[in-house]
C-alpha positions in Angstrom: -52.5 348.0 74.4 -53.5 346.1 71.2 -52.8 342.5 70.0 -51.4 342.0 66.6 -51.2 338.6 65.0 -48.3 338.5 62.5 -49.3 337.8 58.9 -47.2 336.3 56.1 -44.6 338.7 54.9 -45.0 341.2 57.8 -42.0 342.5 59.8 -41.3 344.6 62.8 -40.8 347.7 60.8 -44.2 347.5 59.1 -45.9 346.6 62.4 -44.3 349.5 64.2 -45.4 351.9 61.5 -49.0 350.5 61.7 -49.3 351.2 65.4 -46.9 354.2 65.6 -44.8 352.5 68.3 -41.0 351.8 68.2 -39.5 348.5 67.2 -37.6 348.6 70.5 -40.9 348.7 72.5 -42.4 345.8 70.6 -39.3 343.7 71.1 -39.1 344.5 74.8 -42.8 343.9 75.7 -42.8 340.6 73.8 -39.4 339.3 74.9 -38.1 338.9 71.4 -34.5 337.8 71.0 -34.2 339.1 67.4 -36.2 340.9 64.8 -37.3 337.7 63.1 -41.0 336.9 63.2 -43.2 333.9 62.1 -46.8 333.9 60.9 -49.3 333.5 63.7 -47.1 335.0 66.4 -49.3 337.2 68.7 -47.5 340.4 69.6 -48.7 342.7 72.4 -48.4 346.2 71.1 -47.7 349.0 73.6 -50.1 351.6 72.1 -52.7 353.8 73.9 -55.7 351.6 73.4 -58.1 351.6 76.3 -58.4 348.3 78.3 -61.5 346.2 77.6 -63.6 345.1 80.5 -66.0 342.2 80.2 -69.6 342.5 81.5 -72.5 340.1 81.7 -75.9 341.8 81.1 -78.3 341.7 84.1 -82.0 342.4 84.4 -82.5 346.2 84.5 -79.3 347.1 82.7 -79.4 349.9 80.2 -76.6 350.9 77.8 -76.3 354.4 79.2 -76.2 353.0 82.7 -73.4 350.5 81.8 -71.4 353.3 80.1 -71.7 355.4 83.2 -70.7 352.5 85.5 -67.5 351.9 83.6 -66.7 355.6 82.8 -67.1 354.7 79.1 -69.4 355.9 76.3 -72.0 354.4 74.1 -69.8 355.1 71.0 -66.8 353.3 72.5 -69.0 350.3 73.6 -70.6 350.1 70.2 -67.3 350.1 68.4 -66.0 347.3 70.7 -69.0 345.1 70.0 -69.5 345.1 66.2 -72.8 343.5 65.2 -74.3 344.0 68.7 -77.4 346.2 69.0 -77.0 348.0 72.3 -80.8 348.7 72.3 -81.6 345.0 72.3 -79.2 343.4 74.8 -80.1 340.1 76.3 -79.8 339.1 80.0 -76.7 336.9 80.2 -75.1 338.4 77.1 -71.4 339.3 77.6 -70.1 342.5 76.0 -66.8 344.3 75.9 -66.4 347.7 77.4 -63.5 350.0 76.8 -62.9 351.6 80.2 -60.4 353.6 82.3 -61.7 351.6 85.3 -59.3 348.7 85.6 -60.2 345.2 86.7 -59.1 344.8 90.4 -57.9 341.4 91.6 -55.6 339.5 93.9 -52.6 337.9 92.3 -50.5 335.1 93.8 -47.2 334.1 92.4 -45.5 330.8 93.3 -41.7 330.9 93.7 -39.3 328.1 94.1 -36.2 329.6 95.8 -33.1 329.7 93.6 -30.0 331.9 93.3 -30.5 334.9 95.6 -29.6 337.6 93.0 -32.1 336.1 90.5 -34.9 335.8 93.1 -34.5 339.3 94.4 -34.4 340.7 90.8 -37.7 338.9 90.0 -39.4 340.3 93.1 -38.2 343.8 92.3 -39.6 343.6 88.8 -43.0 342.1 89.8 -43.5 344.1 93.1 -46.5 346.0 91.8 -48.0 343.0 90.1 -48.3 340.6 93.0 -50.5 340.6 96.0 -49.1 337.4 97.5 -45.9 335.4 97.1 -46.1 331.7 98.0 -42.6 330.5 98.8 -42.4 326.9 97.7 -40.0 325.7 100.3 -41.7 323.5 102.9 -42.6 319.8 103.2 -43.3 317.5 106.2 -42.2 314.1 107.6 -44.3 311.0 107.8 -45.2 311.9 111.4 -46.4 315.3 110.4 -43.6 317.6 111.3 -43.2 320.5 108.8 -39.7 321.5 107.8 -38.0 324.2 105.7 -35.9 323.1 102.8 -33.6 326.1 102.4 -33.2 329.4 104.2 -35.7 331.9 102.8 -35.1 334.8 105.2 -33.9 337.1 102.3 -37.1 336.4 100.3 -39.4 337.2 103.2 -37.5 340.4 103.9 -37.7 341.4 100.3 -41.5 340.8 100.2 -41.9 343.1 103.2 -39.7 345.7 101.5 -41.7 345.7 98.2 -45.2 345.3 99.7 -45.8 341.7 98.7 -47.6 339.5 101.3 -45.5 336.4 101.8 -47.1 333.0 102.4 -45.4 329.8 103.5 -46.1 327.1 100.9 -46.1 323.6 102.1 -46.5 320.5 99.9 -46.5 316.7 100.3 -43.5 316.7 98.1 -40.6 314.2 98.3 -37.7 313.3 96.2 -40.1 311.2 94.0 -42.6 314.0 93.6 -46.0 314.4 95.3 -46.6 311.5 97.7 -50.2 310.2 98.1 -48.8 307.9 100.8 -47.3 310.7 102.8 -50.5 312.8 102.7 -52.7 309.8 103.6 -50.5 308.6 106.5 -50.4 312.0 108.1 -54.0 313.2 107.5 -55.4 309.8 108.6 -53.7 309.8 112.0 -55.1 312.4 114.5 -51.7 312.7 116.3 -49.7 313.3 113.1 -52.4 315.6 111.8 -52.1 317.7 115.0 -48.3 317.7 114.6 -48.7 319.1 111.1 -51.0 321.8 112.2 -48.8 322.9 115.1 -45.5 322.8 113.1 -47.0 324.7 110.2 -48.3 327.4 112.5 -45.0 327.6 114.4 -43.0 328.0 111.2 -45.4 330.5 109.8 -45.1 332.7 112.9 -41.4 332.3 113.6 -40.4 332.8 109.9 -42.5 336.0 109.7 -45.0 334.8 107.1 -48.5 336.4 106.8 -50.1 333.0 106.2 -50.0 329.6 104.5 -50.4 328.4 101.0 -51.3 324.7 101.1 -50.6 322.3 98.1 -51.4 318.8 99.1 -51.9 316.8 95.9 -53.1 313.2 95.2 -54.6 312.9 98.7 -56.2 309.5 98.9 -60.0 309.9 98.4 -60.5 307.9 101.7 -58.9 310.9 103.5 -61.4 313.4 102.2 -63.0 314.0 105.7 -59.5 314.0 107.3 -58.4 316.7 105.0 -61.5 318.8 105.9 -60.7 318.4 109.6 -57.1 319.3 109.1 -58.1 322.6 107.3 -60.6 323.5 110.0 -58.0 323.0 112.7 -55.2 324.8 110.7 -57.4 327.8 110.1 -58.4 327.9 113.7 -54.8 328.0 114.9 -53.8 330.5 112.2 -56.4 333.0 113.3 -56.2 336.2 111.3 -53.3 334.9 109.2 -54.3 333.8 105.7 -55.0 330.2 104.7 -54.9 329.7 101.0 -55.5 326.2 99.5 -54.7 325.0 96.0 -57.0 322.3 94.6 -57.1 320.3 91.4 -59.6 321.3 88.8 -62.8 319.3 88.3 -66.2 319.8 86.6 -68.1 317.5 88.9 -67.7 315.9 92.3 -65.8 312.6 91.9 -65.3 311.4 95.5 -63.4 308.2 94.5 -61.1 309.8 91.9 -57.5 309.5 92.9 -56.6 313.0 91.7 -59.6 315.1 92.7 -61.6 312.8 95.1 -60.3 314.3 98.3 -61.3 317.9 97.4 -64.7 318.8 98.9 -65.0 322.2 97.3 -67.9 323.3 99.5 -66.2 322.3 102.8 -62.8 323.8 101.7 -64.5 327.0 100.5 -66.3 327.4 103.8 -63.0 327.0 105.8 -60.3 328.8 104.0 -59.7 332.5 103.1 -58.8 331.7 99.4 -59.3 328.7 97.3 -57.2 328.5 94.0 -58.4 326.0 91.5 -55.5 324.7 89.4 -56.9 325.3 85.9 -53.9 324.0 84.1 -52.3 320.8 82.9 -55.4 319.7 81.0 -52.7 318.7 78.5 -50.4 316.9 81.1 -46.8 315.7 80.9 -46.6 312.3 79.3 -50.1 312.6 77.8 -51.0 313.4 74.2 -50.4 316.9 72.8 -53.3 319.0 74.2 -53.7 322.6 75.3 -52.5 323.3 78.8 -55.5 325.4 79.8 -58.3 325.3 77.2 -60.8 328.1 77.8 -63.9 325.9 77.4 -62.6 323.6 80.2 -61.6 326.5 82.4 -65.1 327.9 82.2 -66.6 324.5 83.0 -64.4 324.3 86.1 -65.4 327.8 87.2 -69.1 327.1 86.7 -68.9 323.9 88.8 -66.7 325.5 91.5 -69.1 328.4 91.9 -71.9 326.1 92.8 -69.8 325.2 95.9 -67.9 328.3 96.9 -68.0 332.1 96.9 -66.4 333.9 94.0 -64.9 336.3 96.5 -62.7 333.4 97.7 -61.9 331.8 94.4 -58.9 332.1 92.2 -58.1 330.3 89.0 -54.5 329.4 87.9 -52.5 330.6 85.0 -49.6 328.7 83.5 -46.5 330.6 82.7 -45.1 327.6 80.8 -45.6 325.5 77.7 -45.1 321.8 76.9 -43.0 320.5 74.1 -44.1 316.9 73.3 -42.5 314.4 71.0 -45.6 313.0 69.2 -44.8 309.3 69.1 -43.3 308.8 72.6 -45.2 311.7 74.3 -41.9 312.6 76.0 -42.5 316.0 77.5 -40.3 319.0 78.1 -41.6 322.0 80.1 -40.3 325.5 79.5 -41.4 329.1 79.9 -44.0 330.6 77.6 -41.3 333.0 76.4 -39.0 330.1 75.5 -41.9 328.4 73.7 -42.6 331.5 71.7 -39.0 332.1 70.8 -38.4 328.4 69.9 -41.2 328.7 67.3 -39.3 331.7 65.8 -36.0 329.9 65.9 -37.5 326.9 64.1 -39.5 329.0 61.7 -42.6 327.3 62.8 -45.9 329.0 62.0 -48.0 329.4 65.2 -51.6 328.2 65.0 -54.4 329.3 67.3 -57.1 326.8 68.4 -60.2 329.0 68.5 -62.1 326.5 70.6 -59.4 326.2 73.2 -58.2 329.8 72.7 -54.7 328.5 72.9 -51.6 328.8 70.6 -49.6 325.8 69.4 -47.1 324.8 66.7 -45.4 321.8 65.1 -41.7 321.3 64.3 -39.4 318.5 63.4 -36.2 317.5 65.2 -34.5 315.1 62.8 -37.2 312.5 62.1 -39.1 313.3 65.3 -42.3 315.3 65.2 -42.9 317.7 68.1 -46.0 319.6 69.0 -45.8 322.5 71.4 -48.8 324.0 73.3 -48.3 327.1 75.3 -50.0 330.3 76.5 -49.7 333.8 74.9 -51.3 337.2 75.3 -54.5 336.0 73.6 -55.0 333.1 75.9 -54.2 335.2 79.0 -56.7 337.8 78.0 -59.4 335.1 77.6 -58.7 334.0 81.2 -58.7 337.5 82.6 -62.0 338.0 80.9 -63.5 335.0 82.7 -62.2 336.4 86.0 -64.0 339.7 85.2 -67.2 338.1 84.0 -67.5 335.7 87.0 -66.2 338.3 89.4 -63.6 336.0 90.8 -61.2 337.3 93.5 -58.1 336.7 91.3 -55.5 334.4 89.9 -52.3 332.4 90.6 -49.2 332.0 88.5 -47.1 328.9 88.3 -44.3 330.0 88.6 -42.9 333.5 88.5 -39.3 332.5 87.7 -40.5 331.5 84.3 -40.4 334.6 82.0 -43.8 335.7 80.7 -43.3 339.3 79.6 -46.7 339.5 77.7 -48.6 338.5 80.8 -46.8 341.0 83.1 -47.3 343.8 80.6 -51.0 343.0 80.5 -51.2 343.0 84.3 -49.3 346.3 84.5 -51.4 348.1 82.0 -54.9 346.6 82.5 -55.2 345.5 86.1 -55.2 347.1 89.6 -53.5 344.5 91.8 -54.8 344.5 95.4 -52.3 345.1 98.1 -53.0 343.9 101.6 -51.3 343.9 105.0 -51.5 341.0 107.4 -49.8 341.5 110.7 -47.8 338.4 111.7 -48.7 337.1 115.2 
């Protein structure tokens, strides 16, 4: 599949003729609500173009050897890398390789339970594109007793039916949001900590989950060692069941920082089965208009994390949302990447692409108020899948799958082999 960035004066008819694909296909793959377009809109075109793999040159590599490894050819590789002399490749250089051998990764989607019909429909549509589903439905009391917020039996059963591995996702989340106080109180007390371990394991087993997805945010830095002890005990009690932990992104160890200080990447990576680094919200709600997940920052995070943990355990996060910010007040509205795209079209706002961040954005006015919207599109997703390929990471997470992102799922379906695993509940 190809990517086409709409130019001034272009329309769906001319683009469909250019690629010899139907207008209906382009509309469907990109989630368009009409035939209207705006300059700068990135369209994912369902043609027969080979997927591109990303490869970093190593000592001893030869062009013919690389072509053979990826079931490609020198002519295809040369065409995909204009200006690159294949006979003078440098160690560390990254090249694109058209290949029939797809990138193979684990994918984890987060899902907040909602209307049953909607939830089941989402799982049906994404059944081949998810390894894991983390059901965002559990929290805990100030004495460490985990509890379920709503009945999720139907979701677990559906996961088993469509070969998605279900994980119990637990957070230190209250009516006021993530609670540093709740995390600190429970982790800092050995009795409460044991309560939390025992109750999580009990719910995981009795509810029929294949493991746990842990999302404890804003843990007080003073509880860094307590968090490590908690993870060790939790993994011990889970046994062969999966322990996946989500951690805030950082590019250096900042042990006193209130957001990332409690995360000891090395200790966490040594204990858990999977560690997902939350490479999103660089441009955060209430902050200035900034890209949600700029590629330069994502790569810095990856490079730091890989000094502490195994790439075979590491996932990065992808945002299925955008942020609309009123420039003066910084008031922020979050919505799906599809809604962000289609709002640009509705407002006739030309979409810009920040080449440094590899992220799309646009500006529009609502009355006298200026708004800036940063979101993700097929171009920014491809950049992140390229990093996963180059750094040989185990996979990615998606927050959250109830937010429509048709370009992303079309890319996964056509370019990636999603790993499927079976974990037998205890």
